[in-house]
Residue frames relative to the residue before (quaternion, step in Angstrom):
aa qw qx qy qz dx dy dz
M 1.0000 0.0000 0.0000 0.0000 0.00 0.00 0.00
T 0.3714 -0.7472 0.5092 0.2110 3.56 -0.81 0.98
F 0.6548 -0.5047 0.3892 0.4063 3.55 -1.29 0.36
K 0.6200 0.5564 -0.3440 0.4333 3.57 1.00 -0.78
K 0.6614 0.4980 -0.3111 0.4666 3.58 0.94 -0.85
I 0.6271 0.5357 -0.3431 0.4496 3.59 0.98 -0.76
I 0.6328 0.5310 -0.3250 0.4603 3.58 0.98 -0.83
L 0.6754 0.4947 -0.2958 0.4600 3.58 0.98 -0.80
I 0.6902 0.4973 -0.2816 0.4438 3.57 0.97 -0.80
L 0.6300 0.5812 -0.3495 0.3783 3.61 0.90 -0.85
P 0.6617 0.4882 -0.3433 0.4538 3.65 0.80 -0.80
F 0.6034 0.5613 -0.3624 0.4353 3.58 1.09 -0.65
F 0.6510 0.5005 -0.3094 0.4796 3.58 0.96 -0.88
I 0.6570 0.5156 -0.3142 0.4515 3.57 0.93 -0.91
L 0.6732 0.4950 -0.2951 0.4633 3.57 0.88 -0.95
L 0.6523 0.5156 -0.3082 0.4623 3.54 0.96 -0.87
S 0.6994 0.4876 -0.2754 0.4441 3.56 0.89 -0.92
I 0.6007 0.5810 -0.3640 0.4112 3.59 1.00 -0.78
Y 0.7775 0.3407 -0.1744 0.4990 3.57 0.95 -0.85
C 0.3393 0.7080 -0.5349 0.3123 3.58 1.15 0.49
G 0.4984 0.6292 -0.4763 0.3590 3.53 -0.79 0.96
K 0.6975 -0.4740 0.3193 0.4322 3.53 -1.28 0.18
S 0.0241 -0.8048 0.5926 -0.0227 3.53 -0.92 0.93
G 0.7871 0.3745 -0.2357 0.4298 3.53 -1.29 0.29
E 0.5627 0.6413 -0.3780 0.3595 3.65 1.18 0.26
D 0.7307 0.3956 -0.2337 0.5050 3.62 1.04 -0.63
M 0.3921 -0.7355 0.5007 0.2335 3.57 -0.70 1.09
P 0.3280 -0.7402 0.5497 0.2060 3.60 -0.77 0.98
S 0.6408 -0.4577 0.4090 0.4610 3.56 -1.28 -0.02
L 0.1835 -0.8000 0.5662 0.0759 3.56 -0.82 1.03
R 0.3360 0.7522 -0.4968 0.2731 3.56 1.27 0.28
G 0.8472 0.1490 -0.1362 0.4915 3.55 -0.84 1.02
V 0.4648 0.6759 -0.4558 0.3455 3.61 1.24 0.10
D 0.1160 -0.7770 0.6167 0.0491 3.56 -0.97 0.92
I 0.3801 -0.6922 0.5631 0.2435 3.54 -1.32 0.27
N 0.1813 -0.7799 0.5935 0.0813 3.55 -0.64 1.15
T 0.2268 -0.7683 0.5877 0.1131 3.57 -1.01 0.88
I 0.0341 -0.7935 0.6067 -0.0330 3.54 -0.79 1.09
H 0.3323 -0.7212 0.5706 0.2097 3.58 -0.83 0.98
V 0.2435 -0.7988 0.5385 0.1130 3.57 -0.72 1.08
A 0.7208 -0.3160 0.2576 0.5606 3.58 0.66 -1.14
G 0.8402 0.0834 -0.0624 0.5322 3.58 -0.99 0.83
H 0.7738 -0.2871 0.2398 0.5113 3.57 -0.69 -1.10
I 0.5171 0.6259 -0.4158 0.4097 3.61 1.23 0.45
Y 0.0531 -0.7931 0.6064 -0.0215 3.54 -0.90 1.05
L 0.2952 -0.7148 0.6043 0.1915 3.53 -1.35 0.36
L 0.1246 -0.7509 0.6436 0.0803 3.55 -1.00 0.92
E 0.0627 -0.8204 0.5671 -0.0380 3.52 -0.55 1.24
A 0.3101 -0.7310 0.5786 0.1863 3.56 -0.83 1.02
T 0.4318 -0.6979 0.5034 0.2704 3.57 -0.82 0.95
G 0.7478 0.3935 -0.2940 0.4467 3.54 -1.20 0.54
D 0.4067 -0.7441 0.4547 0.2722 3.58 1.29 0.17
V 0.3331 0.7829 -0.4619 0.2507 3.58 1.03 0.86
A 0.8045 0.1234 -0.0473 0.5791 3.61 1.21 -0.24
G 0.6145 -0.5348 0.4283 0.3911 3.53 -1.31 0.28
N 0.5626 -0.6172 0.4364 0.3348 3.56 -1.13 0.62
I 0.3219 -0.7155 0.5895 0.1920 3.55 -1.22 0.64
A 0.2027 -0.7273 0.6396 0.1444 3.54 -1.03 0.84
V 0.1446 -0.7915 0.5921 0.0458 3.56 -1.02 0.86
S 0.0976 -0.7264 0.6761 0.0755 3.53 -1.02 0.91
A 0.0120 0.8122 -0.5793 0.0678 3.58 -0.53 1.20
G 0.2870 0.7569 -0.5387 0.2336 3.57 -0.64 1.11
P 0.8140 -0.2986 0.1822 0.4638 3.58 -1.25 -0.32
D 0.6700 0.4942 -0.3048 0.4625 3.60 1.13 -0.53
G 0.6561 -0.4716 0.3223 0.4931 3.57 1.25 -0.27
I 0.6233 -0.5335 0.4290 0.3779 3.54 -1.24 -0.56
L 0.0876 -0.7436 0.6613 0.0463 3.51 -1.12 0.85
L 0.1490 -0.7874 0.5945 0.0662 3.56 -0.91 0.97
V 0.1864 -0.7065 0.6641 0.1585 3.51 -1.23 0.62
D 0.8267 -0.0277 -0.0889 0.5549 3.53 -0.37 1.42
T 0.2583 -0.8111 0.5198 0.0725 3.56 -1.21 0.62
Q 0.4096 -0.7332 0.4647 0.2806 3.63 1.25 0.11
W 0.7434 -0.3980 0.2999 0.4461 3.61 -1.18 -0.59
A 0.5956 -0.6092 0.3981 0.3401 3.58 -1.02 0.82
P 0.6506 0.5169 -0.3515 0.4313 3.69 0.89 -0.71
L 0.6557 0.4927 -0.3176 0.4759 3.60 1.24 -0.27
A 0.3946 0.7689 -0.4498 0.2254 3.60 1.28 -0.11
D 0.6500 0.5149 -0.3341 0.4480 3.61 0.92 -0.81
K 0.6697 0.4810 -0.3028 0.4779 3.59 0.97 -0.80
I 0.6183 0.5279 -0.3410 0.4720 3.57 1.10 -0.66
R 0.6509 0.5074 -0.3116 0.4710 3.59 0.96 -0.85
E 0.6279 0.5313 -0.3316 0.4621 3.57 1.02 -0.79
A 0.6531 0.4976 -0.3089 0.4801 3.58 0.99 -0.81
L 0.6500 0.5200 -0.3179 0.4539 3.58 1.00 -0.80
R 0.6391 0.5425 -0.3357 0.4296 3.59 0.98 -0.78
K 0.6309 0.5198 -0.3357 0.4681 3.58 1.17 -0.50
I 0.6713 0.4748 -0.2820 0.4943 3.56 1.28 -0.38
S 0.8093 -0.0660 0.1302 0.5689 3.56 0.88 -1.02
S 0.3873 -0.7007 0.5497 0.2386 3.55 -1.20 0.59
K 0.4950 0.6748 -0.4106 0.3619 3.59 1.31 -0.04
E 0.5213 -0.6285 0.4858 0.3119 3.54 -1.36 0.27
I 0.5555 -0.5724 0.4801 0.3652 3.56 -1.31 0.36
Q 0.1760 -0.8081 0.5582 0.0660 3.57 -0.67 1.13
Y 0.8092 0.0850 -0.0055 0.5813 3.58 0.96 -0.87
I 0.0785 -0.7324 0.6716 0.0799 3.50 -1.31 0.59
I 0.1230 -0.7638 0.6312 0.0560 3.56 -0.89 0.99
N 0.1830 -0.7778 0.5924 0.1034 3.58 -0.79 0.99
T 0.3940 -0.7421 0.4927 0.2265 3.58 -0.70 1.08
H 0.7494 -0.1632 0.0727 0.6376 3.58 1.29 -0.42
H 0.6912 -0.5667 0.2956 0.3371 3.57 -1.27 0.28
H 0.4589 0.7129 -0.4591 0.2654 3.65 1.09 -0.36
T 0.5733 -0.6776 0.3515 0.2976 3.52 -0.92 0.98
D 0.6126 0.5304 -0.3801 0.4460 3.63 1.09 -0.39
H 0.6831 0.4148 -0.2801 0.5319 3.58 1.35 0.03
T 0.7981 0.3229 -0.1321 0.4912 3.62 1.15 -0.53
H 0.4826 0.7043 -0.4322 0.2902 3.60 1.17 -0.37
G 0.6602 0.5233 -0.2964 0.4500 3.58 1.09 -0.70
N 0.4331 0.7035 -0.4589 0.3269 3.60 1.25 -0.17
R 0.6552 0.5683 -0.3182 0.3827 3.55 0.93 -0.94
I 0.7246 0.3514 -0.2284 0.5471 3.58 1.22 -0.39
L 0.7462 0.4100 -0.2281 0.4724 3.58 0.73 -1.06
G 0.7173 0.4763 -0.2494 0.4431 3.58 1.18 -0.52
K 0.3608 0.7756 -0.4693 0.2192 3.59 1.24 0.10
S 0.7988 0.1977 -0.1113 0.5572 3.60 1.02 -0.69
A 0.5822 0.5767 -0.3667 0.4405 3.58 1.27 0.34
T 0.4464 -0.6284 0.5582 0.3070 3.52 -1.34 0.28
I 0.1883 -0.8035 0.5597 0.0757 3.58 -0.66 1.14
I 0.1282 -0.7934 0.5948 0.0177 3.55 -0.88 1.05
S 0.1434 0.7751 -0.6079 0.0948 3.58 -0.97 0.85
H 0.6138 -0.4934 0.4321 0.4394 3.54 -1.31 0.00
I 0.6255 -0.5821 0.3688 0.3659 3.56 -1.09 0.72
N 0.6362 0.5447 -0.3401 0.4277 3.63 1.06 -0.64
A 0.5910 0.5783 -0.3731 0.4209 3.59 1.19 -0.38
T 0.5554 0.6479 -0.3979 0.3368 3.59 1.12 -0.55
K 0.6590 0.5091 -0.3309 0.4439 3.61 0.95 -0.77
S 0.6751 0.4873 -0.2972 0.4673 3.58 1.05 -0.70
L 0.7204 0.4087 -0.2364 0.5079 3.59 1.18 -0.54
A 0.3965 0.7662 -0.4447 0.2407 3.59 1.29 -0.04
D 0.7228 0.4242 -0.2467 0.4865 3.60 1.06 -0.69
S 0.5044 0.6421 -0.4259 0.3898 3.58 1.27 0.05
P 0.6392 -0.4998 0.3919 0.4337 3.62 -1.20 0.34
R 0.6819 -0.5408 0.3069 0.3853 3.56 -1.07 0.75
P 0.6681 0.4993 -0.3454 0.4302 3.69 0.81 -0.75
S 0.6305 0.5511 -0.3372 0.4302 3.60 1.21 -0.38
Q 0.6432 0.5712 -0.3151 0.4009 3.55 1.17 -0.55
P 0.5512 -0.6445 0.4160 0.3283 3.59 -1.03 0.72
D 0.3596 -0.7125 0.5672 0.2034 3.52 -1.21 0.71
I 0.7723 0.1712 -0.0735 0.6074 3.56 1.16 -0.71
T 0.0050 -0.7859 0.6183 -0.0092 3.57 -0.94 0.92
F 0.0680 -0.7756 0.6260 0.0446 3.55 -1.29 0.36
E 0.4978 -0.6854 0.4569 0.2716 3.56 -1.28 0.27
E 0.8365 0.1541 -0.0598 0.5224 3.63 0.72 -0.98
K 0.7988 -0.1412 0.1415 0.5674 3.59 0.61 -1.10
M 0.0985 0.7534 -0.6501 -0.0073 3.52 -1.29 0.41
S 0.1898 -0.7719 0.5973 0.1066 3.55 -1.24 0.43
L 0.0234 -0.7615 0.6443 0.0662 3.52 -1.26 0.44
Y 0.3363 -0.7110 0.5833 0.2030 3.52 -1.28 0.49
F 0.1485 0.7903 -0.5659 0.1821 3.55 -0.58 1.19
N 0.8440 0.0339 -0.0733 0.5303 3.55 -0.93 0.95
G 0.7357 -0.4892 0.2254 0.4106 3.54 0.93 1.00
E 0.7542 0.3237 -0.2460 0.5156 3.59 1.13 0.35
K 0.5072 -0.6215 0.5070 0.3154 3.51 -1.31 0.45
I 0.1211 -0.7737 0.6207 0.0379 3.53 -0.97 0.97
D 0.1681 -0.7996 0.5734 0.0601 3.56 -0.59 1.20
L 0.1408 -0.7541 0.6381 0.0659 3.55 -1.04 0.90
I 0.0215 -0.8229 0.5640 -0.0652 3.56 -0.53 1.21
H 0.2886 -0.7594 0.5629 0.1519 3.56 -0.84 1.04
F 0.1096 -0.7516 0.6482 0.0538 3.53 -0.96 1.00
P 0.2861 -0.8281 0.4527 0.1655 3.60 -0.14 1.26
H 0.8850 0.0959 -0.0528 0.4525 3.49 -1.31 0.64
G 0.3646 0.6743 -0.5480 0.3347 3.53 0.54 1.26
H 0.7980 0.0943 -0.0026 0.5952 3.56 -0.15 -1.31
T 0.7538 -0.0293 0.0296 0.6558 3.57 1.13 -0.84
D 0.5852 -0.5416 0.4270 0.4266 3.59 -1.21 -0.43
N 0.7352 0.3957 -0.2342 0.4980 3.62 1.24 0.14
D 0.2664 0.7948 -0.5019 0.2131 3.58 1.13 0.68
L 0.1186 -0.7680 0.6264 0.0616 3.54 -1.10 0.83
V 0.1964 -0.6982 0.6700 0.1584 3.50 -1.30 0.59
V 0.1682 -0.7910 0.5849 0.0620 3.58 -0.85 1.01
F 0.0906 -0.8212 0.5629 -0.0226 3.55 -0.58 1.23
F 0.1825 -0.7527 0.6274 0.0807 3.57 -0.64 1.20
R 0.3071 -0.8392 0.4130 0.1758 3.54 0.05 1.31
E 0.7214 0.4345 -0.2785 0.4618 3.61 0.67 -0.99
S 0.6819 0.4695 -0.2792 0.4864 3.58 1.08 -0.69
N 0.2795 -0.7847 0.4968 0.2434 3.59 1.31 -0.40
V 0.4658 0.6327 -0.4555 0.4187 3.54 0.95 1.04
I 0.0894 -0.7972 0.5966 0.0247 3.57 -0.99 0.86
H 0.1822 -0.7508 0.6272 0.0984 3.55 -1.08 0.85
L 0.1982 -0.8365 0.5078 0.0558 3.57 -0.60 1.20
G 0.4115 -0.6977 0.4950 0.3144 3.61 1.19 0.00
D 0.7463 -0.3612 0.2777 0.4853 3.57 -0.95 -0.89
L 0.3623 0.6735 -0.5380 0.3544 3.56 1.12 0.61
W 0.7553 0.1651 -0.1294 0.6209 3.55 1.30 -0.30
N 0.0770 -0.7988 0.5964 0.0148 3.57 -0.80 1.04
S 0.0013 0.7633 -0.6458 -0.0188 3.53 -1.18 0.63
G 0.6210 0.5367 -0.3993 0.4085 3.55 -1.26 0.06
I 0.8269 -0.1780 0.1399 0.5148 3.56 -1.14 -0.69
A 0.7657 0.3030 -0.1567 0.5453 3.57 0.89 -1.00
S 0.0913 0.8606 -0.4937 0.0856 3.55 0.68 1.12
F 0.5557 0.5900 -0.4086 0.4198 3.60 1.24 -0.15
P 0.5519 -0.5951 0.4508 0.3716 3.62 -1.10 0.54
T 0.1224 -0.7860 0.6021 0.0685 3.57 -1.04 0.76
V 0.1260 -0.7858 0.6045 0.0339 3.54 -1.04 0.86
D 0.2336 -0.7685 0.5843 0.1156 3.58 -0.78 1.06
L 0.2338 -0.8131 0.5199 0.1182 3.56 0.03 1.31
S 0.6560 0.5325 -0.3194 0.4290 3.60 1.01 -0.75
S 0.7230 0.3706 -0.2311 0.5353 3.58 1.26 -0.30
G 0.6912 -0.5230 0.2735 0.4170 3.56 1.09 0.69
G 0.4044 0.7098 -0.4849 0.3123 3.58 1.21 0.32
S 0.1526 -0.7890 0.5930 0.0503 3.54 -1.25 0.45
V 0.4688 -0.6644 0.5063 0.2873 3.56 -0.92 0.92
T 0.6508 0.5053 -0.3095 0.4747 3.58 0.95 -0.88
G 0.6611 0.5088 -0.3069 0.4582 3.56 0.95 -0.87
M 0.6271 0.5301 -0.3349 0.4622 3.58 1.01 -0.75
L 0.6548 0.5080 -0.3149 0.4626 3.57 0.94 -0.84
Q 0.6538 0.5095 -0.3138 0.4631 3.57 0.98 -0.85
């Protein structure tokens, strides 16, 4: 390894370490926040909250209904439903949570009332005190797959990265992947690691 490469890598470790800590737990001001809808590929859409206040939602909309990856904040549920109605008249059948942080799961309590919620088994302890509709119905440890709207959807656990319950969701036929907070962009573009929830700087790098 050259000296130049070492210089480039060290700031990354420093930046990553400075922001190690619990994230996604305090609700920001949602005044004036809108939901932007972006068509990604096929029947996959992205719902993005303006102002970088929450993780992005992936939507699979088709003949089987609607599948959501993450649900953002509960006060945004009406705007999320409005965005969904422009995509599909079907109901939400499944919600997949990429990890337990509230900017990804808080909306479960409203959007998940009639849906099946799927998460990694380690997320259950962090969601145990949440209202019943927020808690997962199906959990797994390493990998699981489901077939929905004509394609295979793989859920893969990457241990000890951002948290100890991170999932990557891969829509195979659409060739779309949702990384949760294993990848950040926007205002908070630096990697974040929640050490109190089993995250790991080394795991994030891997």
